[in-house]
C-alpha positions as semicolon CSV with decimal commas, in nm:
position;residue;x (nm);y (nm);z (nm)
1;X;6,315;3,586;4,853
2;X;6,110;3,856;4,923
3;X;6,025;3,739;5,271
4;X;6,397;3,717;5,354
5;X;6,447;4,085;5,209
6;X;6,188;4,196;5,446
7;X;6,308;4,033;5,738
8;X;6,655;4,202;5,698
9;X;6,500;4,525;5,627
10;X;6,328;4,487;5,956
11;X;6,606;4,370;6,167
12;X;6,807;4,667;6,017
13;X;6,569;4,932;6,143
14;X;6,579;4,806;6,482
15;X;6,929;4,958;6,539
16;X;6,902;5,337;6,621
17;X;7,213;5,589;6,642
18;X;7,171;5,830;6,921
19;X;7,375;6,135;6,902
20;X;7,494;6,299;7,236
21;X;7,625;6,661;7,258
22;X;7,817;6,735;7,583
23;X;7,887;7,114;7,697
24;X;8,175;7,173;7,886
25;X;8,181;7,504;8,101
26;X;8,516;7,655;8,144
27;X;8,559;7,805;8,476
28;X;8,854;8,040;8,520
29;X;9,012;8,034;8,870
30;X;9,211;8,317;8,985
31;X;9,553;8,252;9,131
32;X;9,449;8,420;9,462
33;X;9,168;8,210;9,521
34;X;9,379;7,933;9,652
35;X;9,475;8,189;9,927
36;X;9,159;8,387;10,000
37;X;8,829;8,428;9,855
38;X;8,758;8,743;9,672
39;X;8,522;8,870;9,946
40;X;8,785;8,804;10,209
41;X;9,012;9,041;9,993
42;X;8,744;9,307;9,995
43;X;8,659;9,302;10,359
44;X;9,052;9,306;10,440
45;X;9,098;9,612;10,198
46;X;8,782;9,799;10,321
47;X;8,905;9,740;10,720
48;X;9,265;9,863;10,626
49;X;9,123;10,156;10,424
50;X;8,921;10,270;10,718
51;X;9,243;10,233;10,958
52;X;9,462;10,416;10,679
53;X;9,209;10,732;10,675
54;X;9,193;10,725;11,080
55;X;9,535;10,693;11,132
56;X;9,633;10,985;10,884
57;X;9,373;11,199;11,051
58;X;9,424;11,099;11,406
59;X;9,811;11,166;11,360
60;X;9,817;11,464;11,187
61;X;9,559;11,597;11,420
62;X;9,776;11,530;11,718
63;X;10,095;11,676;11,538
64;X;9,896;11,992;11,476
65;X;9,761;12,057;11,822
66;X;10,122;12,009;11,967
67;X;10,280;12,218;11,713
68;X;10,026;12,511;11,735
69;X;10,121;12,539;12,106
70;X;10,457;12,687;12,202
71;X;10,441;12,521;12,555
72;X;10,335;12,196;12,429
73;X;10,583;12,156;12,152
74;X;10,872;12,243;12,372
75;X;10,804;11,960;12,647
76;X;11,044;11,674;12,614
77;X;10,750;11,419;12,645
78;X;10,542;11,577;12,342
79;X;10,860;11,606;12,120
80;X;10,873;11,227;12,144
81;X;10,505;11,192;12,074
82;X;10,566;11,397;11,789
83;X;10,820;11,144;11,648
84;X;10,598;10,871;11,746
85;X;10,302;11,043;11,567
86;X;10,524;11,083;11,220
87;X;10,605;10,709;11,251
88;X;10,251;10,605;11,264
89;X;10,162;10,891;11,004
90;X;10,405;10,748;10,748
91;X;10,296;10,365;10,843
92;X;9,945;10,471;10,745
93;X;10,076;10,663;10,428
94;X;10,217;10,355;10,324
95;X;9,918;10,123;10,397
96;X;9,771;10,147;10,047
97;X;10,067;9,990;9,914
98;X;10,100;9,714;10,191
99;X;9,730;9,636;10,102
100;X;9,817;9,584;9,732
101;X;10,124;9,393;9,826
102;X;9,945;9,155;10,095
103;X;9,635;9,108;9,897
104;X;9,578;9,175;9,516
105;X;9,955;9,175;9,435
106;X;10,035;8,884;9,680
107;X;10,106;8,663;9,381
108;X;10,150;8,911;9,096
109;X;10,316;9,235;9,169
110;X;10,250;9,461;8,857
111;X;10,409;9,788;9,019
112;X;10,771;9,863;8,945
113;X;11,040;9,737;9,150
114;X;11,084;10,064;9,332
115;X;10,731;10,029;9,475
116;X;10,837;9,716;9,634
117;X;11,151;9,829;9,781
118;X;10,983;10,147;9,903
119;X;10,664;9,971;10,082
120;X;10,890;9,689;10,248
121;X;11,188;9,917;10,370
122;X;10,923;10,200;10,509
123;X;10,716;9,914;10,681
124;X;11,014;9,777;10,855
125;X;11,137;10,148;10,938
126;X;10,814;10,265;11,098
127;X;10,752;9,931;11,291
128;X;11,078;9,941;11,470
129;X;11,076;10,305;11,526
130;X;10,740;10,257;11,669
131;X;10,858;9,993;11,905
132;X;11,167;10,178;12,030
133;X;10,942;10,489;12,104
134;X;10,725;10,298;12,334
135;X;11,019;10,151;12,497
136;X;11,179;10,492;12,555
137;X;10,842;10,605;12,694
138;X;10,836;10,333;12,947
139;X;11,208;10,370;13,051
140;X;11,141;10,762;13,112
141;X;10,823;10,692;13,314
142;X;11,014;10,455;13,527
143;X;11,291;10,704;13,585
144;X;11,035;10,993;13,667
145;X;10,908;10,748;13,955
146;X;11,255;10,634;14,076
147;X;11,441;10,980;14,040
148;X;11,194;11,252;14,013
149;X;11,444;11,526;14,034
150;X;11,716;11,402;13,790
151;X;11,466;11,336;13,518
152;X;11,413;11,690;13,521
153;X;11,720;11,733;13,328
154;X;11,594;11,554;13,042
155;X;11,525;11,891;12,844
156;X;11,360;11,939;12,489
157;X;11,728;11,907;12,328
158;X;11,786;11,570;12,463
159;X;11,431;11,466;12,356
160;X;11,528;11,560;12,009
161;X;11,863;11,394;12,025
162;X;11,687;11,081;12,128
163;X;11,425;11,079;11,870
164;X;11,655;11,160;11,576
165;X;11,908;10,866;11,693
166;X;11,615;10,613;11,703
167;X;11,513;10,710;11,329
168;X;11,874;10,695;11,229
169;X;11,956;10,385;11,404
170;X;11,671;10,190;11,281
171;X;11,728;10,319;10,934
172;X;12,066;10,167;10,903
173;X;12,017;9,863;11,120
174;X;11,665;9,748;10,974
175;X;11,533;9,992;10,688
176;X;11,854;9,972;10,444
177;X;11,874;9,617;10,438
178;X;11,509;9,560;10,327
179;X;11,571;9,849;10,075
180;X;11,853;9,651;9,930
181;X;11,728;9,283;9,963
182;X;11,370;9,320;9,870
183;X;11,271;9,213;9,504
184;X;10,959;9,112;9,287
185;X;10,963;8,755;9,179
186;X;10,765;8,692;8,852
187;X;10,444;8,478;8,894
188;X;10,467;8,121;8,793
189;X;10,170;7,874;8,809
190;X;10,175;7,676;9,112
191;X;10,381;7,886;9,307
192;X;10,223;8,057;9,608
193;X;10,488;8,271;9,747
194;X;10,469;8,643;9,803
195;X;10,578;8,821;9,455
196;X;10,700;9,144;9,636
197;X;10,956;8,939;9,876
198;X;11,161;9,117;10,148
199;X;11,454;8,906;10,092
200;X;11,546;8,800;9,722
201;X;11,751;8,473;9,634
202;X;12,107;8,653;9,644
203;X;12,037;8,778;9,998
204;X;11,905;8,480;10,157
205;X;12,241;8,376;10,357
206;X;12,279;8,728;10,484
207;X;11,907;8,744;10,562
208;X;11,957;8,422;10,761
209;X;12,229;8,581;10,998
210;X;12,013;8,909;11,010
211;X;11,727;8,737;11,152
212;X;11,936;8,530;11,389
213;X;12,116;8,823;11,541
214;X;11,951;9,148;11,452
215;X;11,590;9,067;11,468
216;X;11,594;8,984;11,852
217;X;11,753;9,306;11,921
218;X;11,511;9,525;11,736
219;X;11,201;9,349;11,819
220;X;11,214;9,070;12,096
221;X;11,454;9,245;12,347
222;X;11,228;9,564;12,351
223;X;10,929;9,366;12,380
224;X;11,048;9,191;12,692
225;X;11,196;9,534;12,828
226;X;10,847;9,718;12,776
227;X;10,673;9,444;12,983
228;X;10,942;9,454;13,264
229;X;10,905;9,823;13,266
230;X;10,538;9,836;13,289
231;X;10,566;9,580;13,558
232;X;10,809;9,783;13,766
233;X;10,618;10,113;13,727
234;X;10,293;9,934;13,859
235;X;10,483;9,792;14,166
236;X;10,667;10,121;14,216
237;X;10,346;10,314;14,210
238;X;10,177;10,074;14,468
239;X;10,510;10,117;14,708
240;X;10,487;10,513;14,674
241;X;10,132;10,495;14,783
242;X;10,199;10,260;15,081
243;X;10,496;10,491;15,203
244;X;10,264;10,800;15,196
245;X;9,965;10,600;15,375
246;X;10,219;10,505;15,635
247;X;10,379;10,856;15,668
248;X;10,004;11,017;15,714
249;X;9,917;10,777;15,974
250;X;10,223;10,804;16,167
251;X;10,176;11,183;16,152
252;X;9,830;11,161;16,271
253;X;9,935;11,000;16,580
254;X;10,245;11,223;16,643
255;X;10,016;11,533;16,604
256;X;9,844;11,469;16,932
257;X;10,178;11,507;17,115
258;X;10,265;11,864;16,982
259;X;10,400;12,126;17,245
260;X;10,228;12,443;17,290
261;X;10,478;12,626;17,093
262;X;10,391;12,410;16,778
263;X;10,006;12,429;16,837
264;X;10,057;12,821;16,822
265;X;10,208;12,775;16,460
266;X;10,003;12,465;16,342
267;X;9,637;12,533;16,213
268;X;9,349;12,340;16,386
269;X;9,359;11,973;16,313
270;X;9,058;11,945;16,089
271;X;9,210;12,222;15,864
272;X;9,512;12,006;15,849
273;X;9,340;11,705;15,789
274;X;9,113;11,836;15,509
275;X;9,402;12,000;15,354
276;X;9,621;11,693;15,353
277;X;9,319;11,475;15,211
278;X;9,269;11,713;14,914
279;X;9,646;11,695;14,824
280;X;9,647;11,327;14,851
281;X;9,325;11,284;14,635
282;X;9,486;11,492;14,374
283;X;9,827;11,298;14,371
284;X;9,642;10,994;14,358
285;X;9,427;11,095;14,072
286;X;9,747;11,170;13,877
287;X;9,876;10,843;13,962
288;X;9,571;10,683;13,854
289;X;9,610;10,833;13,516
290;X;9,959;10,706;13,496
291;X;9,863;10,340;13,573
292;X;9,578;10,357;13,311
293;X;9,810;10,471;13,043
294;X;10,085;10,243;13,122
295;X;9,806;9,951;13,096
296;X;9,666;10,089;12,781
297;X;10,026;10,121;12,633
298;X;10,119;9,767;12,710
299;X;9,761;9,632;12,601
300;X;9,810;9,830;12,259
301;X;10,163;9,694;12,220
302;X;10,077;9,330;12,294
303;X;9,771;9,366;12,054
304;X;10,008;9,496;11,758
305;X;10,311;9,311;11,792
306;X;10,221;8,958;11,948
307;X;10,131;8,800;11,617
308;X;10,396;8,970;11,430
309;X;10,661;8,843;11,697
310;X;10,526;8,499;11,692
311;X;10,529;8,452;11,316
312;X;10,891;8,592;11,311
313;X;10,973;8,354;11,585
314;X;10,861;8,040;11,375
315;X;11,084;8,161;11,101
316;X;11,395;8,193;11,344
317;X;11,302;7,831;11,481
318;X;11,251;7,711;11,125
319;X;10,899;7,593;11,169
320;X;10,776;7,725;10,837
321;X;10,625;7,374;10,768
322;X;10,334;7,453;11,027
323;X;10,206;7,691;10,765
324;X;10,012;7,603;10,445
325;X;9,995;7,848;10,180
326;X;9,646;7,995;10,294
327;X;9,744;7,972;10,678
328;X;10,037;8,197;10,615
329;X;9,837;8,437;10,403
330;X;9,587;8,465;10,709
331;X;9,845;8,483;10,983
332;X;10,049;8,751;10,783
333;X;9,714;8,964;10,730
334;X;9,594;8,948;11,065
335;X;9,912;9,015;11,223
336;X;9,927;9,335;10,966
337;X;9,569;9,436;11,062
338;X;9,647;9,423;11,457
339;X;9,952;9,627;11,379
340;X;9,763;9,895;11,211
341;X;9,489;9,874;11,498
342;X;9,761;9,936;11,747
343;X;9,914;10,239;11,560
344;X;9,579;10,398;11,534
345;X;9,524;10,350;11,916
346;X;9,871;10,528;11,996
347;X;9,737;10,879;11,953
348;X;9,448;10,823;12,130
349;X;9,617;10,645;12,441
350;X;9,889;10,923;12,463
351;X;9,652;11,182;12,443
352;X;9,435;11,063;12,694
353;X;9,704;11,127;12,960
354;X;9,808;11,441;12,799
355;X;9,447;11,588;12,815
356;X;9,434;11,517;13,173
357;X;9,756;11,629;13,285
358;X;9,722;11,954;13,102
359;X;9,395;12,010;13,281
360;X;9,514;12,351;13,434
361;X;9,193;12,363;13,640
362;X;9,306;12,064;13,831
363;X;9,675;12,150;13,827
364;X;9,586;12,508;13,951
365;X;9,372;12,344;14,240
366;X;9,643;12,166;14,350
367;X;9,916;12,424;14,350
368;X;9,687;12,673;14,513
369;X;9,603;12,452;14,779
370;X;9,988;12,419;14,865
371;X;10,043;12,761;14,839
372;X;9,741;12,844;15,073
373;X;9,847;12,601;15,349
374;X;10,235;12,757;15,323
375;X;10,104;13,108;15,366
376;X;9,870;12,986;15,633
377;X;10,151;12,817;15,830
378;X;10,376;13,102;15,784
379;X;10,655;12,847;15,779
380;X;10,964;13,080;15,783
381;X;10,851;13,274;16,079
382;X;10,834;12,968;16,304
383;X;11,116;12,906;16,521
384;X;11,261;12,572;16,608
385;X;11,045;12,376;16,822
386;X;11,152;12,154;17,125
387;X;11,187;11,846;16,896
388;X;11,433;12,019;16,688
389;X;11,231;12,007;16,365
390;X;11,148;12,332;16,169
391;X;10,761;12,330;16,171
392;X;10,739;12,340;15,803
393;X;10,931;12,014;15,786
394;X;10,708;11,856;16,033
395;X;10,411;11,976;15,866
396;X;10,529;11,830;15,533
397;X;10,591;11,512;15,723
398;X;10,213;11,505;15,844
399;X;10,077;11,582;15,506
400;X;10,305;11,322;15,360
401;X;10,427;11,563;15,092
402;X;10,782;11,665;15,071
403;X;10,996;11,822;14,823
404;X;11,184;11,512;14,748
405;X;10,884;11,291;14,704
406;X;10,745;11,128;14,398
407;X;10,599;11,382;14,155
408;X;10,315;11,227;13,965
409;X;10,281;11,507;13,732
410;X;10,628;11,439;13,606
411;X;10,580;11,052;13,611
412;X;10,279;11,112;13,370
413;X;10,450;11,336;13,132
414;X;10,770;11,132;13,105
């Protein structure tokens, strides 16, 4: 019995009980981590913050410089520049609210509903106002090349009327709709839509029609028109240069056949050639500035609005399934960054030509050269020559500069 008891005890001790403790680490995942990483949000915030400060300073400085000079603020072109600066300034002022709406408040918009309506409505208002201002600039430059004398009738009063009309028209056509339609959707787990949405559920049917009919007029039509205007401006300038070169070449040949009476009134051939070359260089310098400005404007416009236009086109064509929640956020964020960069470049590009065209030293040299030639020729004292031309007309034909020719100064300013 004792031996069996000992065996039972031995077998019982062979069983060992091991207690295992498992520690579970709870990781809190923020809702926005499904869309972007925290470092991405910080990077975008810093970049947009820099653009916001630059936009406020650059546009305010441009506004101050123009308003401080009576001559500058009465120019029709500068009046439109002031209106554009106001649009870009308001867009920069709205940038902090847009940063919150597009990043940290993308899924949970904790600000009052009024801030949502304000930032959405103002964003749409300034964007389409800027687009229409750029279109107006392109049209006026084109008219200045094609009709240099008639464009002078566009006074400061008409420039103010044009600017006011753009602001009022865009407000009623675009901004007012988004002020009424935008709303805030409460956050729900698993939902990755914009909390501060531009169109509420009650406005979806109207928004569909608005996107189909109004949006092409506000964005796509000006987009195409700006490109066409820029192309025509470049072609027109090339044609003007060719005509001027042909006129100069033909007059050089005909100058050798002048009569003795004409030679008594005309200066020496070398003096005429030097004077004509100086004027031509000044004109071409202004044309180069105009062409550079057109190129920069088109570049800025394409940079700022191509991504926005492409995304809006996908909504019109009902291609939203092409985007995941993350790619949609990335697309909208990149489009807004490019738009802000474009708005910051606007004052730089427009001031580029303004500084050169308001350089009184160059303009003074150009005017003095023309005055010197006219005085030297004493054109009113010359009688009709044997060919039936007044000598002044013949001299203008020789130099390629006539009173009805293309005025590069006006083309740049307008």
